[in-house]
C-alpha positions, 0 to 999 in steps of 0.5 A: 973744383967743378961739378960734373955732369954725366950727360943724362942728369938733371940740371941745377935750376934757379927760379927768376923773373923775366931774366935780363929784360930791358937790359942794353948789355950783356955778358956770360962768362964760363969755364967748361970742360966737355967730355965729347965733341961733335955734339949739341950739348949746352951748359947754360939756358934760361928757359924750359921751352923755346928760345933762350937768353944767354943760352950757350951750347955746342953745335955739331953742324952750325945751322946758319954759318954751316961750321962743323963743331961750333959754339952757339950762343944768343940773346932773344931781342927785336922779336928774334933769337939773335944767335951767333956761331963760332968758327969751325972746330971750336969744340974741344975736350980741354978746359975752355973760357968762353965769353958771350957778349953784346952791348948796344954801345960797347960792342957797337951792337955786335953779338961777339964770342970770345974763346980762351981770351981771344975774339972769335972769327964767327961763321954766323953773325948778328948785330942789333941795338936796343934792349933784351926781351926777357919776358917769360925767361923765368928759370936759370939752368946750369948744365943744360943747353937749349937742345937738351930734352928732359933728362938730358944735360951737359956731358962734362964739367962746369967750373964757373959761370958769371953774368954781367949786364954790360959788355967786357973789354978786351983787357978785362976778358984777357985778365979773367983768362990769365987769372983763371977766375981770381980776378976782381971784376965786379962792375956790372956783375949780376951772379956768379956761380962757381965749383963745389958751390953749384950744389948738384944736379936736379937741385935749386940754386940757393940764394944764401951767402954760403952760396959764394954770391947770387946777386939777386936782385940783379940791381944789387950793389956789391960792397967791398966785403962782398966783393972779397968773398966773391973771389975767395980762393978761386978753384979755377987757378988749381983746376986750369993747372991740373986738367 
């Protein structure tokens, strides 16, 4: 199951406080499917205006690398947006598994993008050390990117979004891709939203247990029971076959 956005409806939103501020590692994991290519539309951002922490979107022409139909994502740190751009022609209308990650140690400071389980050769790169600056980033938006204005949204489906406070290994990323969301990779997991639990456009992301898992506050520890609930009957295993 997934949640579909038409390109003109409101995103799904969650109020937070200084999102990811001070983190020394970060990974955003998402399964998405776009209805269009050659677009600037996005499916995740953390700020209503200005730069985003962990924002991810399609970009019709990379401003830095010059690639056509790229994927762009980045973090805010050291008083600058640390944004990378994928290889050219990365946009697709097929189901797509994406991991954007950075870690002062785990990735050697490189901002990485993985597409369908493979590390991408970027047309525009960034490397930095230190911590993420999440000051003032107080809103999570699923279904809207940094180039989408009010009244605009992602045009397609969002199947799953996960946030980790660390980078993932090559083996972990490959496992996530192979198992289509049915893995049990919990270390560093801070939030996990998928499928019909994405509530609906223009709504607020709930914090109840029925919402699978919104692991707020960010430093919450997963128990074995919570972990089992988290991956119960992953919808992606069916979705990848059906799409």
